[in-house]
ZABAVEX-210120 format. One record per atom (N, C-alpha, C, CB): x, y, z. Coordinates in steps of 0.1 Angstrom, whole numbers, plus 5000, padded with zeros to 4 digits. Atoms other than C-alpha are relative to their C-alpha. Last residue first. Glycine has a CB too. Example, Ala and Ser with C-alpha at 12.3 -4.5 7.8 and 13.67 -1.06 7.14 Angstrom:
<nodes>
499149895000 513749895071 499250115008 500450054986 500949885000 512349555078 500950125000 499050005012 
</nodes>
This chain:
<nodes>
500050044986 522063234795 500450125009 500949885002 501450034996 521163364760 499849965015 499449894991 500849885000 524463534755 498649985005 500050064986 499549914989 526463224767 499150135000 501450044998 500550064988 524362994744 500450095012 500449865003 501549985000 525063214714 499449955013 499449924988 500349854998 528763234723 498550035000 500750084989 499749964986 528962854727 499750145003 501549975003 501150064991 527262794694 500250045014 499949854998 501249925002 529663034677 498949955008 499750004985 499849884992 532662854693 498850104998 501350084996 500150034986 531462524680 500150125008 501049895004 501550024998 531062664645 499749975014 499549884991 500749875001 534562804646 498549995003 500350074986 499649924988 536062474658 499350135000 501550025001 500850064989 534062284631 500450075013 500349855002 501549975001 535362514604 499249955012 499549954987 500349884993 538962484616 498650045000 500950124995 500649895008 539062124605 499850125009 498749954994 499549995013 541261824616 499550124992 499849884992 498550005000 540861814654 500550044986 500549865003 499549904991 537261924657 501550014999 499649985015 500049875007 536461714627 500550115008 498550024996 498950005011 537761394645 500050144992 499749894990 498650004994 535761464677 501150014989 500249885009 499849874994 532561544658 501450025005 498950035011 499849905011 532761234637 500350145005 498850004991 498750035007 533361004667 500250104989 500049864994 498949974991 530561164688 501449994993 500049925013 500049864998 527961154660 501350055008 498850055007 499749945012 528760794651 500250155001 499049974989 498650035002 528660674687 500550074987 500349854999 499349914990 525260844691 501549984999 499649965014 500149875005 524060674659 500750105009 498550054998 499049985011 525360344671 500050144994 499849894989 498649994993 523460384704 501050024989 500249875008 499849864995 520260454684 501350025007 498950035011 499849925012 520760124665 500150155004 498849994990 498650025005 521159934697 500350094989 500249854996 499149944990 517960084711 501449994996 499849935014 500049855002 516160004679 500950075010 498550055001 499249975012 517359644681 500050154998 499449924988 498650004995 515959624717 500950034988 500449865006 499949884991 512559734703 501550015005 499050005011 499949885008 512759484674 500350125008 498850014992 501049904995 513559184697 500250134992 500250025015 501150015010 515458914677 498950105004 499549864999 501450004995 518758994695 499049994988 499750135008 500150054986 522558944693 498650005005 500850095009 500050155000 522758964655 499949945014 501449964994 501350065005 521559324657 500049855000 499750054985 501049994989 524559414679 498749944995 499850155004 499650094990 526959284652 499050005012 501450035006 500350135005 525159464624 500349895011 500749974987 501550025000 525259784644 499649864996 499450114990 500550024986 528959754651 498549985001 500450135008 499650144996 529659694614 499649985014 501549994998 501050095006 527560004607 500449865003 500050024984 501250004991 529660204632 498949904994 499450145002 499750064987 532860124613 498849985009 501150085007 499750145003 531460194578 500349935013 501249984991 501350065003 529960524590 500249854998 499350064988 500650024987 533260634606 498749924998 499750135008 499250104992 535060584573 499349975013 501350065003 500250145005 532260754554 500749905008 500449994985 501550044999 532161074574 499849864996 499250104992 500450014986 535961104579 498649945001 500250135007 499250124995 536861034542 499649985015 501550034999 500650125004 534061274532 500749875005 499949994984 501250024993 535461554553 499349874996 499050124997 499750034987 538861514538 498849975009 500850125006 499550134999 537561494503 500449965014 501249984991 501150095002 535461804508 500549855001 499350034986 500850004988 538461994522 498849904999 499550145004 499250074990 540661894493 499249995013 501350085002 500150145003 537861994469 500949925009 500549984985 501350054997 537462334486 500049854997 499050074991 500250014985 541162404487 498749945003 500250145006 499350124996 541362324450 500049985015 501550014995 500950114998 538662584444 500749875004 499249984988 499750125007 541162864449 499049895003 501449955004 499150084992 539663194460 500249874992 499549975014 498749965005 537763484444 501149925008 500250155001 499149994989 534663404465 501450044997 500049875008 500649934989 532363484436 501050025012 498849925005 500749885004 533863404402 499450085012 498949974991 499349925010 536463134409 499450144998 500049934987 498849954994 535063004442 500850094990 500949885003 500249904989 531562994429 501350055006 499149935011 500549875005 532462834396 499850105011 498749984992 498949945008 534562554411 499650144996 500449914988 499049954991 531862484438 501250074992 500649895009 500549894993 529262464410 501050065011 498749975007 500149875007 531162244387 499750115009 499149994988 498849965007 532261944408 499950144995 500449904989 498850024992 529761844435 501350054993 500149855002 500149954986 526661994420 501349995008 498849945007 500349865000 527361944382 500150065015 498650034994 499349925010 529161614378 499850155002 499549964986 498550014998 528161444411 500750104990 500549864998 499749934988 524461554409 501550015002 499449945012 500149865003 524061434373 500450095012 498650034995 498949965009 525461094383 499950144996 499949914987 498849984992 523061084413 501250034991 500349875008 500149874994 519961134391 501350035008 498850005010 499949905010 520960834369 500050145006 498949994990 498649995004 521560614399 500250114990 500549874995 499349934990 518060694412 501550024997 499949935014 500549865000 516460594379 500850085011 498550015003 499449945012 518560274377 499650154999 499649934988 498649984996 517560174413 500750074988 500749875002 499949894991 513860224404 501550035003 499249975013 501249954993 513959994374 500350125009 499549895008 499950034986 517359824365 498850065008 501350055006 499450134997 517359794327 499849975015 501550014997 500650115009 514860064316 500649875004 500450044986 501450044995 515760274347 499449894991 499150125000 499850104989 519460274336 498749955006 500850075011 499250115005 518660434302 500149895012 501350044996 500850085009 515760654314 500849874996 499750094988 501250064992 517660774345 499249924991 499150125006 499550114992 520960824325 498849935008 501050045011 499450115008 519361024298 500449885008 501250064992 501050065008 517061234320 500649884993 499450094990 501150064992 519661314346 499049924992 499350115008 499550114993 522561364322 498949935009 501250045009 499850105010 520461584299 500649875007 501050054989 501350065004 519161784329 500249884990 499150114993 500550074988 522661834344 498749934996 499750105011 499350134999 524061924310 499549925011 501550035003 500350085012 521362184305 500749875000 500350084987 501250074998 521762304341 499549914988 498950095004 499950104990 525462364334 498749935003 500650065013 499850135006 525162544301 499949895011 501349994993 501350055005 523562854317 500149864994 499450094990 499750135005 526662934336 498849924996 500849925012 499650005014 525763304338 500449864994 501150094998 501050085008 523763264370 500449994986 498650065001 499250065011 526363394395 499149904993 501249925007 500850005012 524163634415 500849944988 499650144997 499149925010 526863674442 499350014987 501349924999 499749874994 524163574468 500950094991 500749985014 501249925002 522963294445 500350145005 498849945007 500149985015 526463134443 498850104997 499849874993 499049905004 526863184481 499950034985 501449955004 500349874993 523563014488 501050114996 499949985015 501149945008 524262734462 499650145006 498849915001 499449955013 527662654478 498950084992 500649894991 499049904996 526062624513 500650064987 501149945008 500649874997 522962454499 501050115004 499049995011 499749915011 524862164483 499550145003 499249964987 498749924999 525161974515 500250104989 501149905000 499949934987 521561854518 501250095001 500049905011 501049895000 521161784481 500150075013 498649944998 499549905009 524461574480 499050125000 500149954986 498949944994 523261384511 500650114991 501149895003 500449904990 519861334496 501250065007 499049935010 500649895006 521261164465 499650115010 498849974992 498949945007 523560924484 499550134993 500649914989 499249934990 520760844508 501150084993 500649905010 500849894996 518360754479 500950095010 498749965007 500049905011 521060534464 499250125004 499449934988 498749945001 521560364498 500150104989 501149894998 499849904989 517860314502 501350074999 499849925014 500849895004 517560144468 500150115011 498549964999 499249935011 520459914476 499250124996 500249904988 498949924994 518759824509 500750084990 500949915008 498750074998 515659694490 501050105006 500549954987 499350015013 512259874495 501449945003 500250144994 498549994998 509959814525 500649984986 500549895010 499549875006 506259884518 501550025000 499350115007 500250005014 505159524523 500450124993 498549974997 498850065006 506659524558 499950004985 500249865005 500050145003 503859754571 501249964992 498849964992 501150045010 502760114574 500149864995 500250094987 500949905004 504560254604 498949954991 500850114994 500949974989 506259964622 498950104996 500850065011 500750124996 507759814590 499050035011 501049895005 501050035010 508660154576 499149885004 500749974986 501149904999 510360244609 498949974990 500650144998 500950034989 512359924609 498950095002 500849995013 500750125001 513659994574 499149965012 501049894997 501050005010 514460364578 499249874999 500650034986 501450024995 516160354611 499049984990 499750125008 500250094988 519860294605 498649975003 500750075012 499550145004 520160434569 499749915012 501550004997 501050055010 518060744578 500449854997 500050084987 501250034993 520260804609 498949944991 499450125007 499750134993 523360784587 498849965009 501250025010 500150115010 521761044564 500449875007 501050034989 501450025005 520961284593 499949884991 499550124993 500750064989 524461244609 498549974996 500050105012 499550134999 526061314575 499349925011 501549995002 500650085011 523861614569 500449865001 500450064987 501450024996 524761754604 499349924989 499350135002 500150084987 528561714598 498549965003 500650075012 499650145003 528361834562 499949915012 501450004995 501150065008 526362144572 500449864996 499950084987 501250034991 528662234601 498949934991 499450135005 499750114991 531762194579 498849975008 501250035010 499750125008 530462414551 500249885009 501250024992 501350065005 528862674574 500249874993 499250104992 500850034988 532162744592 498749934996 499750125008 499550124995 534062734559 499349955013 501550015003 500250115009 531762984543 500549875006 500750034987 501350044998 531763214574 499749884991 499050114997 500050074987 535563234573 498649955002 500350115011 499450135001 535363304535 500049935014 501550024996 500950085008 532863594540 500649864999 499850064986 501150044991 534963744568 499149904993 499350115006 499450084989 538063764546 498949945009 501050075008 499650135005 536063894516 500549905011 501150024989 498850034991 534264174534 500449864996 499750025015 498750015008 531864304507 501249995008 500150124991 499049924992 528964404530 501450004993 500049955014 500249865003 526464284503 501050095008 498550045004 499349975012 528063934507 499850154996 499449924989 498550014997 526963924543 500850044988 500449865005 499749884993 523364034534 501550015004 499250025013 500249895009 523063764509 500450135006 498650004995 498850005009 524663514533 499950114990 500149864993 498849954992 522063604559 501250014991 500249905012 500149864999 519263564533 501250065008 498750045007 499849935013 520463224523 499950155001 498949954991 498650005004 520963104559 500250084987 500649864999 499649865003 517463194570 501450024995 499850095012 501149915005 516862864587 500550144998 498850005010 499449905007 520062654591 499050104994 500949954989 498849964993 518762434618 500750124994 500949885001 500449934988 515362434602 501250055008 499149915009 500349865004 516862334569 499650095012 499050004989 498749945003 518362024586 499850154995 500749924989 499349984987 514961944600 501350074998 500149875008 500649884994 513461984566 500650045013 498549985001 499449895007 515961734552 499450135005 499749994985 498749994995 514861484578 500750124994 500949874997 500149954986 511261544570 501450025006 499249915009 500449865000 511961504533 499950065013 498750024993 498849935004 513761174539 499750154999 500649954987 499150004988 510661054557 501350074997 500349855003 500749934989 508361164529 500950015012 498649945003 499749865002 510861044503 499350095010 499750044986 498649984996 510560694516 500450155000 500949914992 499950034985 506760694515 501450035005 499649855002 500449894993 506960864480 500049985016 498650044996 498949905000 508960584466 499750125008 500350044985 498950064992 506260344476 501250095001 500449864994 500449994986 503660584462 501049945010 498649945003 499849864997 505460614429 499650035015 499150094991 498649984996 505760234429 500350155003 500949954990 499850044986 501960224428 501450025005 499649855001 500649894992 501860424396 500149975015 498650034996 501550004998 504160164380 499650125008 499649875007 500350104990 507760094367 498549995002 500750045014 499250125001 508960274336 499749895010 501550035001 499950055014 506460544330 500749874999 500750114992 501350045006 505360594366 500149944987 499150135000 500450124993 508960584378 498649954995 499950025016 499350115007 509860834351 499649875007 501550035001 500550025014 507161074363 500649884993 500150134992 501350065000 508061024400 499449974986 499050085008 499850144995 511761094392 498649935001 500650005014 500350105010 510961404371 500049865005 500950014988 501450035002 510461654399 499849894990 499450124994 500950024988 513661724417 498749944997 499850135007 499450084989 516461674391 499049975011 501150095006 499750135005 514561774360 500549915012 501050004989 501350085002 513062064378 500349864996 499150074990 500550034986 516462194391 498749914999 499750125008 499150104994 517962174356 499549955013 501450055001 500350135007 514962354341 500949895006 500450024985 501350064995 515262614368 499749874993 498950104999 499650074988 518962684358 498749935006 500550105011 499350125004 517762764323 500449925012 501350034992 501050095007 515163004336 500749874996 499450074987 500650094990 517763144360 499049914994 499450095011 499050104996 519763284331 499449905009 501250075006 499850095012 516763454316 501049895004 500450084988 501250095001 515863594351 500249904988 498850094998 499950104989 519363734356 498949904999 500150065014 498950095003 519163914323 500149895009 501350084999 500550085011 515664054331 501149904995 499650094988 500850114994 516964164365 499549914989 498850065008 499050104995 519764354347 499249895006 500950065010 499750095011 516964534327 501049895005 500650084988 499550124994 515764694359 500349894990 499049955011 499149964989 515365044346 500649885006 499250085010 498749955006 513964904313 501050045011 499750124991 499350125005 511264704332 501450044993 499249924990 499550074988 510265024351 500849874996 498849965009 498949924994 509965224319 500749935011 499650145004 498950005010 507864964301 501250075006 499650064987 499350135000 505664914332 501250004991 499049904996 500550095010 504865284336 500849874999 500150074986 499249995012 506065424370 499449914989 501549975003 500949965011 503165414395 500850024987 499350135004 499449885006 505065204419 499250044988 501549974997 499750025014 502864954438 500550134994 498849954992 501049955010 502965004475 500549974986 499750155002 499850065013 504764874507 498850044990 500049855001 499649915010 504665124535 500149954986 501350065004 501249915004 502564904557 500450104990 499550075013 499649905009 505364644556 498950094995 500749934987 498549984999 505064404585 500550114991 500749874996 499649974987 501264424589 501550035002 499649885010 500549864997 500464444552 500450045014 498550004999 499249905008 502764144545 499550145003 499849974985 498749994994 501263934574 500850114992 500849875000 500249944986 497663984562 501450035006 499249915009 500249855003 498763924525 499750075013 498850024991 498849945005 500163584535 499950154999 500449934987 499050004989 497163484556 501350074996 500349865005 500449904990 494563584530 501050015011 498649975006 499949875007 496263384502 499750115010 499050014988 498649965000 496763084526 500250144993 500949904992 499649944987 493063074532 501450045001 499749895011 500649874999 492363024495 500450075014 498549994999 499349915009 494862744492 499550145001 499949954986 498749974994 493362574523 500850104992 500849885003 500349904990 489962594507 501250045007 498949945010 500349875006 491262424476 499750105010 498749984991 498749955006 492962134494 499750144994 500549904989 499249944989 489762094515 501450064995 500249915012 500749874997 487762034484 500850075011 498549975004 499549905010 490361774473 499350135002 499749954986 498649974999 489861564504 500550114991 500849874997 499849924988 486061594505 501550045001 499549935012 500649875003 486061464469 500150105012 498549984996 499049915007 488561184476 499450144997 500449934987 499050055010 486361024502 500950104994 499349924990 500249935013 483361194518 501149964990 500150155003 499950095012 483260934546 499750074987 499149885002 501049955009 482061174574 499949914987 500250144996 501349984994 484060994600 498950034991 500150115011 500350104990 487260844587 498650015005 501050015011 499850135005 487761034554 499549895010 501549984997 500950035011 486161364564 500249864994 500250104988 501450014995 487961364597 499049964989 499650145007 500050134992 491361284581 498649985005 501050005011 500050105010 490761574556 499949865007 501350014992 501350015005 489761804585 499949894989 499550134994 500950054990 492961734603 498649984995 500050095012 499850154999 494961774571 499149945011 501549985004 500450075012 493462114565 500149855001 500850064988 501450004999 493862234601 499449934988 499450145000 500450104990 497462134599 498549995002 500750035014 499750135005 498062324566 499549895010 501549984998 501050035010 496362634579 500249864995 500150104988 501350024993 498462634610 498949964990 499750135007 500050134994 501662574589 498649975007 501149985009 500050095011 501062884568 499849855005 501250014991 501249995007 500063104597 499949894989 499850144993 501150054991 502862984620 498650014993 499950085013 500150145000 505263034590 498949945009 501349945004 500950055009 504663404585 499749855001 500550024986 501349934998 506263574614 498949944991 500250154998 500650054988 509163324616 498750075003 501050035012 500850125002 509863384579 499349965013 500849894995 501149994991 511163734588 499049884998 499250134998 499850094989 514663704573 498850015011 501350025007 499849924988 514264014551 500149915013 498850095002 498849925001 514763804520 500350085012 499950094987 498950094999 512163554532 501350084999 499949904989 499950054986 509563824540 501249905001 498749925003 499449894991 510264004507 500249955014 499150125000 498550015001 509663684487 500750105009 500450024985 499550084989 506063674501 501549994999 499449864999 499249914991 505363964477 500549925012 499150115005 498649995005 504363694451 500850095009 500050064986 499050034989 501263594471 501450034996 499949855003 500349944987 498463754451 501249985010 498849955005 500849885001 498763694413 499850075013 498649964995 499649905010 501663454410 499250135001 499949944986 498749954996 501263254442 500550104990 501049885000 500149914989 497463244436 501450055004 499449925013 500449875004 498063094402 499950105011 498649994993 498949935007 500062814416 499650144995 500449914988 499049974990 497362724442 501250074993 500549885007 500549884993 494662744415 501050045010 498749985006 499749895009 496662484394 499650135007 499249994987 498649984999 496562234423 500450124992 500849884996 499849954987 492762274424 501550035002 499649895011 500549865000 492462254386 500350055014 498550014997 499149915007 494561934386 499750145001 500149954985 498849994992 492461774413 501050094993 500649865003 500249924989 489261854394 501250025009 498849955009 500149865004 490561714362 499850095012 498750014990 498749955006 491861394377 499950144996 500449914988 499149964989 488661354398 501350054995 500249885009 500549884994 486561364366 500850055012 498549985005 499549885006 488961114349 499450135007 499750014986 500749955011 488160824373 500550144995 498650025003 500949894995 489260734408 499350074988 500850105007 501150054992 490560394398 499150115005 500549925012 499849964985 492760534371 498749955007 500350155001 500750104991 493060384335 500450045015 500449864997 501150085007 493860614306 499249925010 500649924989 500550094989 495860874327 498849924994 499650085012 499050014989 498061054302 499649905011 500350145006 498950095005 495860974272 501149995011 500550064987 500450135002 492661104289 501149904995 498850004990 500250084988 494561404303 499549854997 499050075009 499350135001 495761534269 499849915012 501550024998 500550075012 493161814267 500649864999 500350084987 501350054996 493961904303 499449934988 499150115004 499850134992 497661934294 498649945003 500750035013 499550115009 496862184267 500149875007 501450054994 501150045009 494662394290 500549894990 499550124992 500850094993 497462394316 498849954991 499450075013 499450135000 499862544291 499149895007 501450015007 500050055013 497462834284 500649864999 500850094990 501450055003 496762884321 500049944986 499150135000 500350124992 500562894329 498649954996 500150025015 499350115007 501163144301 499749875007 501550035000 500750035013 498563374316 500649894992 499950134991 501350064997 499963344351 499249964987 499250085009 499750144998 503463414337 498749935003 501049985012 499850065013 502263744324 500249855001 501250074993 501350005007 500763844357 500149934986 499550144999 500850124996 504063724373 498650004994 499950015015 499550135007 506163964352 499149885004 501449975004 500349995014 504164274363 500449874993 500850124994 501450015003 504164164399 499650014986 499250115008 500450144998 507864104400 498549984997 500449955014 499650075012 508464454385 499749855001 501650014999 501049965011 506264594413 500449934987 500050154998 501250084999 508364394438 498950044990 499450025014 499750145004 511564544425 498849925001 501149955010 499950015014 510064904426 500349854996 501250094995 501349995007 508764864461 500149994985 499350145003 500850134997 512064744474 498750004993 499849985015 499450115009 513865034457 499349875002 501549995003 500549975014 511465284473 500549894991 500350144996 501450055002 512065124507 499550024986 499150075010 500549935011 515865154506 498649964996 500949994987 501449954996 516765034540 499450094990 500250085014 499949855000 520464994528 498750075005 500350054987 498949964991 520564624538 500250155001 501349944993 500350034986 517064574524 501150045010 499749855002 501049904995 517964754492 499649985015 498850014991 499449874998 521064524489 499050115004 500650044986 499150004989 519364194496 500650145002 501149904998 500549934988 516364254474 501050025011 498849935005 499949855002 518164164442 499550085011 499250034987 498649964999 518763804455 500250154997 500849924990 499550024987 515063764462 501450055002 499949855005 500549904992 513963904429 500650005014 498550005000 499449885004 516163674409 499650125008 499750034985 498750004996 515063374429 500750134997 500849884995 500050004985 511463454424 501450015005 499249895006 500249864996 511863524387 500150025015 498750064995 499049964990 513263184380 499950145005 501449974995 498849955005 511463154347 501150035011 499850124992 499749904990 507963114362 501450064997 500049945014 500349875006 507162934329 500450115010 498650014996 498849955006 508862634345 499950144994 500649904990 499549884993 505662624364 501450044996 499949975015 500749885006 504262384338 500550135006 498549995001 499549985014 506762124349 499550124993 499849874992 498749944998 505762174385 500750024987 500849915009 500249864998 502162114374 501450075003 499150025012 500449945012 503161784360 499950155001 498749934994 498849995008 504961694392 499750064986 500649864999 499249894994 501861784413 501350014992 500349975014 500649875004 499761564390 500850125005 498550015005 499749995014 502161274396 499450134994 499549884991 498649975001 501961314433 500450034986 500949895006 499949864996 498161324432 501550044999 499550015015 500649915010 498161004411 500250155004 498549974998 499149995011 500560824434 499550104989 500349864994 498949924996 498360904463 501050024989 500649945013 500549865000 495360774443 501150095005 498850015010 500149955014 497360454434 499550155000 499049924992 498749955005 498460394470 499950064986 501049884999 499250105008 494960374482 501350064995 499149944989 500049965014 492560654494 500749914991 500750144999 501449965005 491560524528 499950044986 499650115009 501050104997 494660314539 498650044994 499849995015 499750135007 497260524521 498949905002 501349955005 500349985015 495560854532 500349874992 500950114995 501549995002 495360734569 499750014985 499450125007 500550134997 499060634570 498549994997 500249965014 499550095011 500160954553 499449865002 501549994999 500949975011 497961154578 500449914988 500150154996 501450064997 499660984608 499150024987 499450075012 500050145000 503161044594 498649945002 501049955011 499750065013 502561404584 500049855000 501450044996 501149995009 500661514615 500349934987 499850154997 501250084995 503261374639 498950014990 499650055014 499650145000 506261514619 498849915004 501249975009 500150055013 504561844612 500349854999 500950084990 501450035002 504161914649 499849934986 499250135000 500450114991 507861874654 498549964998 500350045015 499550135006 508562084623 499649885009 501550014999 500950035011 506362374636 500449864994 499950104989 501350044994 508362384668 499049954990 499450135008 499850124992 511662374649 498749955006 501150015010 500150115009 510462634624 500249875007 501150024989 501350015004 509762884652 499849884990 499550134993 500950044989 513062824668 498649984996 500150115011 499750144997 515062834635 499149955012 501449985004 500650095010 513463154623 500249855003 500750034986 501549994999 514163324656 499349914989 499650154998 500450074988 517763194656 498550005001 500650055012 499850145004 518363324620 499549915012 501549974997 501150045009 516863654630 500149854996 499950094988 501350004992 519263684660 498849954991 499850145005 500150124991 522263574639 498749995008 501250005010 500250125009 521563824612 499949885008 501249994990 501450005005 521064104638 499749884991 499750134993 500850044988 524364014656 498549994995 500150095011 499750154998 526264024622 499149955011 501449985004 500750075010 524564364615 500249855001 500450044986 501549994997 525764494648 499249934990 499650155000 
</nodes>
């Protein structure tokens, strides 16, 4: 019964997210084109860099959100409402303290703004205002929106996402209107960013009150409550170190590009990452709610069933991620030319390095979800090594090879920690099974995925050589993606039980719905 409930909510999350994602694609690509034309690549690069700086300051969050989410799985599974209220009250206490730390750190950064951005076309006043607007969004998440973690842990994102995305789409629509019609420029753009942040606060709290009318703040003194949940404090301290590693991996690339290359290149990089981000979002839509489902599965403590689900998700994730990455390789360059112009096209070597990194990120979520569900955060050394490898290699290689060197440095850290250490640790401490089986399966899957990609890429190049028509070339490229998908699926069905189990699950779902 619980398995059916998890599947049902996963499907509900996926359906709503898929609809919103389709809208997001059209809104995102059109708005990016308008913003680049009306605001310039430097302004877009500036906004991206400010966001990355703020992400660095948000390290003060210490990973509390993840610790709270994973701690909520058991009380949700047991319908322990008082336990849920206590955990969220602890989160509220900690987040108020974090908000004060964030304000202090932000003040220091604002003092240094003239030295960080000495020459910007929009001027320092805009830099300060934009930073304060982005800061207000972070403060809102700590002071008012923190209970949103319960919606995710309870697999009810499908009830909140229409509100959040709706506000975002209205905001973007008005920003485009203010740029093209009213001509308010960057000031109208940033004002709408602030108003959207305020609207999101009201929307999130409206949904929470409607879904959990029994939710309340526990009156137990803060000191006593924090002592009761001292294990959460331990997990939070461990997650703080892990959060540093994640930040260095995800957020420092634009900062290093700005430092070693140029602010304009941040926007060029951002164009590619926007498209890659949409593809990654589509993958997340397909597996919407997987983390919470795994958390509830682990809470049931059925080792055999847990392992079966792991291998099913592992194969499915690798197959869909490979199809997504191959599609990026096939369509990225012609799409960039048609979308914003040939001048924004980056070298193929850069694209391949981006694809390598995004494939690892797309496929890591299965291991990460199980690692988080088992609350395996004690390997605090691993994010430190990951961060040192990322920063050290990115700065060193970036100095000599520019953007390609920066991407290569990030990929090296991913291989060492994400591809090797985390699966080993999760199998040893969580799944209680041999990690050698995992590495053998990963190698087998990778051999199939890459081998077929090489063969179909040769087919694509041969077809491209037969025509100079870009539209006919796109048709040929689409055909090679279809051939790739069919070939990989057929081979994995033969050599892996995970693909067979995943296929049977899809058939069962369709049978029930029909």
